[in-house]
MARFI-148522 format. One record per residue (C-alpha): residue number from 1; x, y, z; chain. Coordinates in pm, 1 decimal, always signed. Example, Ala and Ser with C-alpha at 12.3 -4.5 7.8 and 13.67 -1.06 7.14 Angstrom:
// MARFI-148522
NUDO   nr         X         Y         Z  kette
NUDO    1   +1230.0    -450.0    +780.0      A
NUDO    2   +1367.0    -106.0    +714.0      A
***
This chain:
// MARFI-148522
NUDO   nr         X         Y         Z  kette
NUDO    1      +0.0      +0.0      +0.0      A
NUDO    2    +284.8    +241.5     +78.6      A
NUDO    3    +427.0    +182.3    -270.2      A
NUDO    4     +90.6    +281.9    -415.9      A
NUDO    5     +56.5    +598.1    -205.8      A
NUDO    6    +395.3    +759.3    -269.3      A
NUDO    7    +346.7    +792.9    -648.0      A
NUDO    8     +44.4   +1016.1    -580.0      A
NUDO    9    +257.4   +1240.1    -358.3      A
NUDO   10    +535.6   +1254.3    -618.2      A
NUDO   11    +287.7   +1334.3    -897.4      A
NUDO   12    +147.2   +1633.5    -710.7      A
NUDO   13    +482.8   +1765.1    -591.5      A
NUDO   14    +641.2   +1748.0    -935.9      A
NUDO   15    +348.0   +1858.2   -1152.2      A
NUDO   16    +333.2   +2214.5   -1283.6      A
NUDO   17     +58.9   +2420.0   -1448.9      A
NUDO   18      +2.8   +2330.5   -1812.5      A
NUDO   19     +33.6   +2696.2   -1916.0      A
NUDO   20     +74.7   +3044.8   -1775.9      A
NUDO   21    -303.4   +3086.7   -1788.0      A
NUDO   22    -473.6   +3016.5   -1455.4      A
NUDO   23    -746.6   +2753.0   -1438.0      A
NUDO   24   -1026.8   +3003.7   -1381.7      A
NUDO   25    -938.3   +3160.8   -1716.0      A
NUDO   26    -908.3   +2815.6   -1872.7      A
NUDO   27   -1267.7   +2733.8   -1770.8      A
NUDO   28   -1374.1   +3071.5   -1910.4      A
NUDO   29   -1246.4   +2945.2   -2245.9      A
NUDO   30   -1560.1   +2729.3   -2267.8      A
NUDO   31   -1741.3   +3052.3   -2356.5      A
NUDO   32   -1495.1   +3177.5   -2619.2      A
NUDO   33   -1572.2   +3103.8   -2984.5      A
NUDO   34   -1464.1   +3223.0   -3325.6      A
NUDO   35   -1119.8   +3340.5   -3429.3      A
NUDO   36   -1128.7   +3717.3   -3414.4      A
NUDO   37   -1205.2   +3796.0   -3051.0      A
NUDO   38   -1065.9   +3674.6   -2717.7      A
NUDO   39   -1364.6   +3790.7   -2513.6      A
NUDO   40   -1629.1   +3541.3   -2396.7      A
NUDO   41   -1937.6   +3526.3   -2620.6      A
NUDO   42   -1773.8   +3748.7   -2878.9      A
NUDO   43   -1862.3   +3659.2   -3235.9      A
NUDO   44   -1590.5   +3717.9   -3491.5      A
NUDO   45   -1593.7   +4099.7   -3535.9      A
NUDO   46   -1443.6   +4072.3   -3884.1      A
NUDO   47   -1748.0   +3898.2   -4026.6      A
NUDO   48   -2009.9   +4071.2   -3811.8      A
NUDO   49   -1966.3   +4438.2   -3899.4      A
NUDO   50   -1992.9   +4706.9   -3636.5      A
NUDO   51   -2044.7   +4598.4   -3278.0      A
NUDO   52   -2279.6   +4304.0   -3345.7      A
NUDO   53   -2006.4   +4059.2   -3247.6      A
NUDO   54   -2019.2   +4182.8   -2887.8      A
NUDO   55   -2393.2   +4208.4   -2836.9      A
NUDO   56   -2419.4   +3907.7   -2602.9      A
NUDO   57   -2132.4   +3985.8   -2367.7      A
NUDO   58   -2341.0   +4177.0   -2113.8      A
NUDO   59   -2564.9   +3870.6   -2094.5      A
NUDO   60   -2288.6   +3715.7   -1887.9      A
NUDO   61   -2383.5   +3945.6   -1603.4      A
NUDO   62   -2763.4   +3943.3   -1612.0      A
NUDO   63   -2873.0   +4033.2   -1261.5      A
NUDO   64   -2599.9   +4050.9    -998.5      A
NUDO   65   -2416.7   +3728.7   -1079.1      A
NUDO   66   -2198.3   +3631.5   -1370.8      A
NUDO   67   -2283.0   +3294.1   -1518.4      A
NUDO   68   -1915.8   +3220.4   -1585.5      A
NUDO   69   -1840.9   +3336.0   -1231.4      A
NUDO   70   -2106.5   +3100.5   -1096.8      A
NUDO   71   -1943.2   +2804.0   -1269.1      A
NUDO   72   -1586.3   +2888.1   -1166.6      A
NUDO   73   -1688.3   +2974.8    -809.1      A
NUDO   74   -1876.8   +2644.0    -776.9      A
NUDO   75   -1557.3   +2461.6    -877.2      A
NUDO   76   -1342.8   +2663.4    -636.0      A
NUDO   77   -1575.9   +2612.2    -339.5      A
NUDO   78   -1595.9   +2235.9    -393.7      A
NUDO   79   -1221.6   +2185.0    -442.5      A
NUDO   80   -1139.6   +2378.6    -125.1      A
NUDO   81   -1383.0   +2162.0     +74.9      A
NUDO   82   -1227.4   +1821.8      +1.6      A
NUDO   83   -1237.2   +1654.9    +348.4      A
NUDO   84    -933.5   +1601.1    +573.0      A
NUDO   85    -908.8   +1291.6    +793.8      A
NUDO   86    -969.2   +1285.5   +1169.0      A
NUDO   87    -712.5   +1423.0   +1413.7      A
NUDO   88    -659.5   +1103.5   +1618.2      A
NUDO   89    -628.6    +742.0   +1520.5      A
NUDO   90    -511.5    +406.0   +1649.5      A
NUDO   91    -525.1    +323.9   +2018.2      A
NUDO   92    -555.6    +629.9   +2244.2      A
NUDO   93    -461.1    +657.2   +2609.8      A
NUDO   94    -545.8    +836.8   +2929.8      A
NUDO   95    -318.7    +842.9   +3232.2      A
NUDO   96    -444.8    +721.1   +3568.8      A
NUDO   97    -204.7    +730.3   +3859.6      A
NUDO   98     +76.5    +802.7   +3615.9      A
NUDO   99     +10.5    +488.8   +3413.9      A
NUDO  100    -125.8    +478.4   +3057.6      A
NUDO  101    -470.4    +321.3   +3023.1      A
NUDO  102    -631.4    +248.7   +2686.1      A
NUDO  103    -930.1    +476.3   +2619.1      A
NUDO  104   -1010.1    +315.5   +2283.5      A
NUDO  105    -997.6     -30.6   +2132.1      A
NUDO  106   -1066.9     +24.1   +1761.4      A
NUDO  107    -854.0    +227.9   +1521.3      A
NUDO  108   -1114.3    +505.7   +1520.4      A
NUDO  109   -1318.6    +687.5   +1253.1      A
NUDO  110   -1187.2    +821.0    +923.1      A
NUDO  111   -1361.9   +1158.6    +889.4      A
NUDO  112   -1563.3   +1178.9   +1212.0      A
NUDO  113   -1403.3   +1290.2   +1538.1      A
NUDO  114   -1399.6   +1103.9   +1870.5      A
NUDO  115   -1345.9   +1257.7   +2212.4      A
NUDO  116   -1033.3   +1061.2   +2305.2      A
NUDO  117    -694.9   +1226.5   +2270.5      A
NUDO  118    -365.4   +1057.5   +2194.2      A
NUDO  119    -211.3   +1104.8   +2539.7      A
NUDO  120     +85.6   +1309.3   +2655.3      A
NUDO  121    +392.2   +1295.4   +2427.6      A
NUDO  122    +229.8   +1056.4   +2179.6      A
NUDO  123    +256.5   +1139.6   +1809.9      A
NUDO  124     +36.7   +1043.0   +1513.7      A
NUDO  125    +185.9   +1088.8   +1166.5      A
NUDO  126     +30.2    +991.8    +837.7      A
NUDO  127     -38.0   +1060.5    +473.7      A
NUDO  128    -336.7    +990.8    +256.2      A
NUDO  129    -448.3   +1046.7    -101.0      A
NUDO  130    -802.1   +1146.2    -198.9      A
NUDO  131    -937.1   +1138.4    -552.7      A
NUDO  132   -1238.4   +1335.1    -675.9      A
NUDO  133   -1395.9   +1325.9   -1020.7      A
NUDO  134   -1673.4   +1585.8   -1023.9      A
NUDO  135   -1976.4   +1474.7   -1225.8      A
NUDO  136   -2274.5   +1698.6   -1151.2      A
NUDO  137   -2368.0   +2050.9   -1040.3      A
NUDO  138   -2679.3   +2067.1    -823.2      A
NUDO  139   -2794.3   +1741.3    -976.5      A
NUDO  140   -2734.7   +1846.7   -1338.9      A
NUDO  141   -2467.7   +1632.3   -1513.7      A
NUDO  142   -2163.2   +1834.7   -1616.9      A
NUDO  143   -2219.0   +1722.8   -1976.8      A
NUDO  144   -2583.6   +1835.1   -1963.2      A
NUDO  145   -2554.9   +2197.1   -1847.3      A
NUDO  146   -2712.3   +2456.1   -2079.3      A
NUDO  147   -2657.3   +2832.8   -2064.5      A
NUDO  148   -2871.2   +3084.0   -2256.2      A
NUDO  149   -2747.0   +3438.1   -2314.9      A
NUDO  150   -2976.3   +3713.3   -2437.7      A
NUDO  151   -2893.8   +4004.7   -2662.3      A
NUDO  152   -2809.1   +4350.6   -2532.9      A
NUDO  153   -3102.6   +4585.5   -2497.7      A
NUDO  154   -3000.2   +4929.5   -2610.6      A
NUDO  155   -3156.6   +5032.4   -2941.6      A
NUDO  156   -3187.8   +5410.1   -2935.5      A
NUDO  157   -3479.4   +5417.7   -3180.8      A
NUDO  158   -3734.6   +5288.4   -2930.3      A
NUDO  159   -3998.6   +5540.9   -2830.3      A
NUDO  160   -4002.9   +5587.9   -2455.2      A
NUDO  161   -3844.4   +5316.0   -2238.8      A
NUDO  162   -3622.5   +5080.8   -2436.5      A
NUDO  163   -3793.0   +4750.6   -2516.1      A
NUDO  164   -3591.1   +4434.4   -2550.9      A
NUDO  165   -3670.2   +4281.7   -2889.7      A
NUDO  166   -3662.1   +4590.2   -3110.1      A
NUDO  167   -3506.8   +4551.8   -3364.5      A
NUDO  168   -3594.1   +4184.8   -3420.5      A
NUDO  169   -3235.6   +4058.5   -3392.5      A
NUDO  170   -3254.0   +4146.7   -3020.6      A
NUDO  171   -3461.6   +3827.7   -2996.2      A
NUDO  172   -3156.8   +3618.1   -3094.0      A
NUDO  173   -3031.0   +3382.9   -2820.1      A
NUDO  174   -2674.2   +3258.9   -2777.1      A
NUDO  175   -2674.3   +2906.5   -2630.8      A
NUDO  176   -2365.9   +2741.9   -2478.2      A
NUDO  177   -2356.1   +2369.9   -2394.3      A
NUDO  178   -2033.2   +2292.4   -2206.2      A
NUDO  179   -1903.6   +1941.7   -2143.9      A
NUDO  180   -1669.7   +1995.3   -1850.6      A
NUDO  181   -1442.9   +1751.3   -1666.7      A
NUDO  182   -1291.5   +1846.6   -1330.6      A
NUDO  183   -1056.9   +1608.5   -1148.3      A
NUDO  184    -884.3   +1669.5    -815.9      A
NUDO  185    -615.5   +1465.6    -644.2      A
NUDO  186    -524.2   +1565.8    -287.8      A
NUDO  187    -232.5   +1414.3     -97.4      A
NUDO  188    -242.4   +1521.7    +267.3      A
NUDO  189     +50.7   +1499.7    +507.6      A
NUDO  190     -58.1   +1533.2    +871.8      A
NUDO  191     +60.5   +1494.5   +1227.6      A
NUDO  192    -101.5   +1523.1   +1568.8      A
NUDO  193     +88.8   +1553.8   +1896.5      A
NUDO  194     -38.0   +1504.3   +2250.8      A
NUDO  195    +100.2   +1808.0   +2436.0      A
NUDO  196     -96.6   +1713.8   +2749.9      A
NUDO  197    -292.3   +1408.8   +2859.7      A
NUDO  198    -609.4   +1568.0   +2725.1      A
NUDO  199    -484.0   +1817.7   +2467.1      A
NUDO  200    -381.1   +1735.8   +2110.2      A
NUDO  201    -248.0   +1980.9   +1852.4      A
NUDO  202    -198.8   +1904.2   +1487.0      A
NUDO  203    -136.4   +2028.4   +1136.9      A
NUDO  204    -242.5   +1897.2    +796.7      A
NUDO  205     -74.5   +2005.6    +472.6      A
NUDO  206    -266.7   +1917.9    +154.9      A
NUDO  207     -85.9   +1895.8    -179.1      A
NUDO  208    -343.1   +1950.5    -450.7      A
NUDO  209    -349.9   +1877.7    -822.2      A
NUDO  210    -652.8   +2007.2   -1015.2      A
NUDO  211    -713.8   +1942.7   -1382.5      A
NUDO  212    -991.7   +2072.8   -1605.8      A
NUDO  213   -1072.3   +1975.9   -1961.2      A
NUDO  214   -1366.6   +1964.3   -2194.9      A
NUDO  215   -1541.2   +2124.1   -2485.1      A
NUDO  216   -1844.4   +2338.9   -2548.7      A
NUDO  217   -2076.1   +2405.5   -2837.9      A
NUDO  218   -2193.6   +2761.4   -2893.6      A
NUDO  219   -2503.7   +2812.2   -3105.2      A
NUDO  220   -2674.1   +3133.6   -3212.8      A
NUDO  221   -3048.2   +3093.9   -3260.0      A
NUDO  222   -3156.4   +3377.7   -3491.7      A
NUDO  223   -3511.5   +3500.9   -3451.1      A
NUDO  224   -3552.9   +3578.7   -3819.5      A
NUDO  225   -3377.8   +3601.1   -4153.7      A
NUDO  226   -3079.3   +3828.3   -4197.9      A
NUDO  227   -2949.6   +3815.3   -3840.9      A
NUDO  228   -2606.5   +3979.9   -3806.5      A
NUDO  229   -2503.1   +3723.0   -3542.4      A
NUDO  230   -2313.2   +3425.6   -3684.8      A
NUDO  231   -1973.7   +3251.2   -3697.0      A
NUDO  232   -1738.9   +3217.6   -3990.4      A
NUDO  233   -1627.8   +3421.1   -4287.9      A
NUDO  234   -1901.8   +3464.6   -4550.6      A
NUDO  235   -1675.8   +3626.6   -4810.5      A
NUDO  236   -1655.0   +3439.4   -5136.1      A
NUDO  237   -2008.3   +3308.7   -5100.3      A
NUDO  238   -1938.5   +3087.3   -4797.8      A
NUDO  239   -2252.8   +3015.5   -4593.5      A
NUDO  240   -2309.1   +3159.9   -4249.7      A
NUDO  241   -2238.2   +2928.9   -3956.6      A
NUDO  242   -2452.5   +2955.0   -3647.1      A
NUDO  243   -2257.1   +2702.4   -3436.7      A
NUDO  244   -1897.6   +2676.6   -3323.2      A
NUDO  245   -1695.5   +2459.7   -3082.3      A
NUDO  246   -1442.0   +2546.5   -2813.8      A
NUDO  247   -1192.7   +2319.2   -2635.7      A
NUDO  248   -1005.8   +2361.7   -2306.7      A
NUDO  249    -740.3   +2169.9   -2116.3      A
NUDO  250    -528.8   +2271.5   -1819.6      A
NUDO  251    -393.1   +2162.6   -1483.4      A
NUDO  252    -222.8   +2311.5   -1180.7      A
NUDO  253     -68.1   +2178.1    -863.1      A
NUDO  254     +67.5   +2307.3    -534.7      A
NUDO  255      +4.9   +2340.7    -165.0      A
NUDO  256    -362.9   +2368.1     -71.5      A
NUDO  257    -515.9   +2528.0    +237.1      A
NUDO  258    -310.1   +2423.1    +539.3      A
NUDO  259    -511.0   +2320.7    +845.9      A
NUDO  260    -407.3   +2385.2   +1208.4      A
NUDO  261    -605.1   +2189.8   +1469.4      A
NUDO  262    -644.5   +2149.4   +1843.3      A
NUDO  263    -863.1   +1910.8   +2044.8      A
NUDO  264    -933.4   +1932.9   +2417.8      A
NUDO  265   -1087.3   +1640.3   +2604.7      A
NUDO  266   -1321.3   +1784.5   +2868.4      A
NUDO  267   -1437.6   +1461.4   +3028.9      A
NUDO  268   -1338.9   +1099.4   +2977.9      A
NUDO  269   -1435.9    +770.9   +3137.0      A
NUDO  270   -1392.7    +415.8   +3010.6      A
NUDO  271   -1746.3    +438.3   +2871.7      A
NUDO  272   -1778.9    +786.4   +2720.0      A
NUDO  273   -1616.4   +1120.7   +2670.3      A
NUDO  274   -1672.7   +1482.3   +2562.7      A
NUDO  275   -1433.4   +1712.2   +2380.4      A
NUDO  276   -1411.1   +2031.9   +2178.3      A
NUDO  277   -1221.8   +2068.8   +1854.7      A
NUDO  278   -1103.0   +2381.9   +1670.7      A
NUDO  279    -975.1   +2375.1   +1314.6      A
NUDO  280    -846.5   +2674.6   +1115.7      A
NUDO  281    -786.9   +2642.6    +741.2      A
NUDO  282    -537.7   +2901.6    +619.9      A
NUDO  283    -563.2   +3056.3    +269.5      A
NUDO  284    -236.0   +2907.9    +147.7      A
NUDO  285    -380.1   +2754.4    -171.4      A
NUDO  286    -399.4   +2948.0    -498.0      A
NUDO  287    -768.9   +3013.8    -558.1      A
NUDO  288    -715.8   +3118.9    -921.4      A
NUDO  289    -593.6   +2765.4    -992.3      A
NUDO  290    -856.5   +2588.0    -780.0      A
NUDO  291    -601.6   +2485.4    -517.1      A
NUDO  292    -763.9   +2662.7    -222.3      A
NUDO  293   -1049.0   +2882.9    -105.5      A
NUDO  294    -854.5   +3209.7    -105.1      A
NUDO  295    -992.0   +3301.0    +239.0      A
NUDO  296    -946.6   +3157.7    +587.8      A
NUDO  297   -1214.0   +2946.3    +754.5      A
NUDO  298   -1261.5   +2829.1   +1113.0      A
NUDO  299   -1443.5   +2517.6   +1230.8      A
NUDO  300   -1555.1   +2448.6   +1586.8      A
NUDO  301   -1696.5   +2112.9   +1698.7      A
NUDO  302   -1845.5   +1961.6   +2008.3      A
NUDO  303   -1762.0   +1590.4   +2021.7      A
NUDO  304   -1924.8   +1300.9   +2205.9      A
NUDO  305   -1809.3    +942.4   +2181.9      A
NUDO  306   -1872.8    +622.1   +2371.8      A
NUDO  307   -1735.1    +270.7   +2397.3      A
NUDO  308   -1962.9     -30.9   +2426.3      A
NUDO  309   -1731.5    -326.7   +2402.0      A
NUDO  310   -1595.5    -334.6   +2047.1      A
NUDO  311   -1860.0     -86.9   +1927.0      A
NUDO  312   -1776.1    +284.8   +1951.4      A
NUDO  313   -2044.2    +537.9   +1846.1      A
NUDO  314   -1968.8    +908.7   +1813.2      A
NUDO  315   -2142.1   +1234.2   +1724.6      A
NUDO  316   -2012.3   +1577.5   +1622.5      A
NUDO  317   -2197.8   +1907.1   +1611.2      A
NUDO  318   -2044.8   +2240.6   +1520.6      A
NUDO  319   -2018.6   +2551.3   +1306.9      A
NUDO  320   -1801.7   +2639.8   +1007.1      A
NUDO  321   -1728.9   +3010.1    +953.6      A
NUDO  322   -1596.0   +3088.9    +606.4      A
NUDO  323   -1433.7   +3413.7    +496.5      A
NUDO  324   -1500.6   +3380.4    +122.7      A
NUDO  325   -1749.7   +3618.3     -39.0      A
NUDO  326   -1907.6   +3332.2    -238.7      A
NUDO  327   -1909.8   +3071.1     +38.7      A
NUDO  328   -2178.3   +3024.8    +302.9      A
NUDO  329   -2117.4   +2947.3    +666.9      A
NUDO  330   -2247.4   +2605.6    +764.4      A
NUDO  331   -2374.9   +2399.9   +1055.6      A
NUDO  332   -2183.2   +2072.1   +1076.9      A
NUDO  333   -2322.6   +1737.2   +1188.6      A
NUDO  334   -2164.5   +1393.2   +1196.2      A
NUDO  335   -2307.1   +1071.3   +1336.3      A
NUDO  336   -2140.8    +733.9   +1307.7      A
NUDO  337   -1949.7    +450.8   +1467.8      A
NUDO  338   -1636.7    +244.9   +1442.0      A
NUDO  339   -1655.5    -127.1   +1504.0      A
NUDO  340   -1360.4    -351.2   +1586.2      A
NUDO  341   -1398.5    -649.2   +1351.5      A
NUDO  342   -1080.4    -824.5   +1461.4      A
NUDO  343    -760.7    -725.3   +1644.5      A
NUDO  344    -628.0    -593.8   +1313.5      A
NUDO  345    -939.1    -456.4   +1135.4      A
NUDO  346   -1183.6    -172.9   +1209.0      A
NUDO  347   -1499.8     -71.1   +1020.6      A
NUDO  348   -1576.4    +304.0   +1026.2      A
NUDO  349   -1915.5    +441.1    +916.0      A
NUDO  350   -2026.2    +805.8    +924.7      A
NUDO  351   -2304.8   +1027.2    +795.2      A
NUDO  352   -2153.9   +1370.5    +744.7      A
NUDO  353   -2376.1   +1676.5    +700.8      A
NUDO  354   -2299.5   +2037.5    +610.2      A
NUDO  355   -2606.2   +2263.6    +630.2      A
NUDO  356   -2580.3   +2608.1    +473.9      A
NUDO  357   -2658.8   +2912.7    +685.6      A
NUDO  358   -2851.8   +3193.1    +517.4      A
NUDO  359   -2935.7   +3233.9    +150.6      A
NUDO  360   -2698.0   +3074.0     -96.9      A
NUDO  361   -2422.7   +3304.0    -222.1      A
NUDO  362   -2397.1   +3107.0    -547.2      A
NUDO  363   -2700.4   +3229.5    -739.7      A
NUDO  364   -2811.0   +3185.6   -1100.0      A
NUDO  365   -2965.8   +3508.0   -1242.0      A
NUDO  366   -3340.6   +3508.8   -1293.9      A
NUDO  367   -3516.7   +3478.2   -1631.0      A
NUDO  368   -3475.2   +3756.3   -1887.7      A
NUDO  369   -3792.7   +3900.1   -2041.1      A
NUDO  370   -3810.9   +3988.7   -2410.5      A
NUDO  371   -4088.0   +4243.8   -2471.5      A
NUDO  372   -4149.8   +4247.9   -2846.6      A
NUDO  373   -4286.9   +4128.2   -3085.4      A
NUDO  374   -4432.3   +3909.0   -2809.5      A
NUDO  375   -4353.4   +3876.4   -2442.9      A
NUDO  376   -4144.4   +3570.0   -2354.9      A
NUDO  377   -3885.8   +3468.8   -2094.8      A
NUDO  378   -3544.4   +3311.4   -2142.8      A
NUDO  379   -3397.2   +3101.3   -1862.1      A
NUDO  380   -3023.5   +3174.2   -1827.4      A
NUDO  381   -2939.6   +2816.6   -1720.3      A
NUDO  382   -3090.3   +2478.7   -1637.9      A
NUDO  383   -2916.2   +2475.4   -1298.3      A
NUDO  384   -3158.6   +2525.6   -1006.8      A
NUDO  385   -3119.0   +2792.8    -742.6      A
NUDO  386   -3109.4   +2613.5    -408.7      A
NUDO  387   -2931.2   +2580.2     -77.6      A
NUDO  388   -2639.0   +2342.5    -112.2      A
NUDO  389   -2697.0   +2127.0    +196.1      A
NUDO  390   -2445.0   +1843.7    +173.1      A
NUDO  391   -2501.7   +1497.0    +322.1      A
NUDO  392   -2243.3   +1225.1    +258.5      A
NUDO  393   -2218.3    +863.2    +365.3      A
NUDO  394   -1866.3    +756.1    +456.6      A
NUDO  395   -1766.0    +389.0    +476.5      A
NUDO  396   -1407.9    +291.4    +548.6      A
NUDO  397   -1177.8     +28.2    +689.3      A
NUDO  398    -858.8     +50.3    +891.8      A
NUDO  399    -611.9    -235.5    +897.3      A
NUDO  400    -333.7    -259.5   +1155.4      A
NUDO  401     -18.7    -429.8   +1030.0      A
NUDO  402    +342.6    -415.0   +1149.6      A
NUDO  403    +285.9     -95.8   +1344.4      A
NUDO  404    +118.4     +80.7   +1050.5      A
NUDO  405    -251.0    +153.2    +999.9      A
NUDO  406    -373.4    +124.0    +643.7      A
NUDO  407    -680.1    +341.3    +572.1      A
NUDO  408    -931.9    +293.2    +289.7      A
NUDO  409   -1253.9    +491.9    +257.8      A
NUDO  410   -1535.3    +575.6     +18.7      A
NUDO  411   -1750.4    +888.8     +41.7      A
NUDO  412   -2087.7    +899.5    -138.4      A
NUDO  413   -2340.3   +1187.1    -160.9      A
NUDO  414   -2694.3   +1128.2     -33.8      A
NUDO  415   -2848.7   +1446.9    -176.5      A
NUDO  416   -2792.5   +1669.9    -479.0      A
NUDO  417   -2599.2   +1979.7    -378.4      A
NUDO  418   -2319.2   +2190.5    -525.7      A
NUDO  419   -2050.4   +2041.4    -744.3      A
NUDO  420   -2040.8   +1670.3    -664.8      A
NUDO  421   -1867.8   +1344.4    -735.8      A
NUDO  422   -2060.5   +1018.6    -722.3      A
NUDO  423   -1772.7    +864.4    -527.1      A
NUDO  424   -1468.1   +1003.9    -345.4      A
NUDO  425   -1195.0    +755.8    -258.2      A
NUDO  426    -927.2    +784.7      +7.5      A
NUDO  427    -629.1    +560.7     +83.1      A
NUDO  428    -365.4    +630.7    +344.9      A
NUDO  429    -109.8    +523.9    +601.5      A
NUDO  430     -90.4    +622.2    +968.2      A
NUDO  431    +139.9    +542.5   +1257.5      A
NUDO  432    +128.1    +632.1   +1623.8      A
NUDO  433    +446.6    +666.0   +1831.4      A
***
C-alpha cells in the first residue's frame, strides 16, 4: 500500500501548471468562440460588422451574478472543501495514577471525530491520497448543463423606455452547452501531537493537483432572416455558420489550504467522553488555480463518543465560519461509529452533514424578459437555485499491520448539492508513536 501511495505524492509535488493561464481563465475558455475575438461570447468581429459581435457579452452578467463566475466559483468552493481525515487514530490513552490506560480499542473513525486524545507525548503521523472526479452541479450532469445568453437591450430608436426585442435581432439567443471535466487529487501529510494528557495539537498540509478539460458548443439561434449574429467568414459566397466549438485543457498543482487543529478532552471515562475541537484552514492555496479557497475558515466542533465493548459510536456538532465572499457558513453534523472487527481490522461508518446558513451566495440570475414582438422569458441556465446542503455517507476500513494503519474509505453523496462526485476515494497510512 505504501508503494501505491507515494506515487500520488510525487505526482502532485512534481506537476506544474500546463500553461501560464490560470485555471479560472481556462474554464472561461468554454465561452470563447470564433477566431477574431478573445472575449467570452464574442462573435468574430471581422465577419459581423460594427459591434454586433459583442452584443451578447453583457448577458454574462444578467442580474448581480456572472454565469461564468457562478461556474468557476462552484468549482473553487468544492475543491477547497475536500475533506481532511480525523485528528486522532489508532489506540488512544489516558493516564491514571501516572500509568497509561487504553481509552479506545478500535482504530477510530476516518472523517468523524472522537473525544479521546492521543495522550501526553504521543505522536500520530500519516499521509493519505483522496481522488475526486466531479460529475454533476446541483444534480445536473456536467455534460448536460445549458446556458442561454440574451442580446443587449439598447436600441436608441425605441420610443419611450427601451424595449428588448426591437429591432428583431434582439430576440436572438446565444446558447452554450459545455461538457466539462474536473478532477482533483489531494495528498495530505498530517501529524497530531499530545502536548498534554487531554490536549492534542496538529497540522495537515494538503498537496493539490486540479485538472480541467472539456469542450463546449456555442449556437446562435436567430429570430428571423438576416441576423447579423453568426460565426465564420461569408466572403466568397461561404454560408453563415450559427454554431462553433471550443476546447479547453489545463492543470495546476501546489500546496492547498493548510489546516491547524487542536482538540481538548473535557471529560473521559472508560465508557464515554466529551471534547471540543477547533480547526483553522489558512488561505495558502492558490484560488485562481482551484487549489484553495482564497480566504481563511474556522471550524468548531463539540464531540461526544462512547465505547460499548468493540462498538464505539460518536457524534459531532459544530459551526463552520468561512471568509469567502461566495461561500456560506455552515452547521456541521456527523453521526457514526467504528466497530472492531478483529484485532487488526476496524470498520468506520459516518453520515456527514454540512447545512448552509442563510441564503446561498452562489445564485443563478433570474429569467430575462423579451418584450417584443411578443412577451417571452429566457432562462439563463438549467441549474436550479437552491441551498447546497451536503449529506455524505462515509464507509471505510482501517487495517493494523506491522505498526502501521492502512486506511481505505469511500464517500458517497446522499443528496444533490453543489458540485459533486458520485464517489470520493481515500487511501492512506498512519502510525502512532
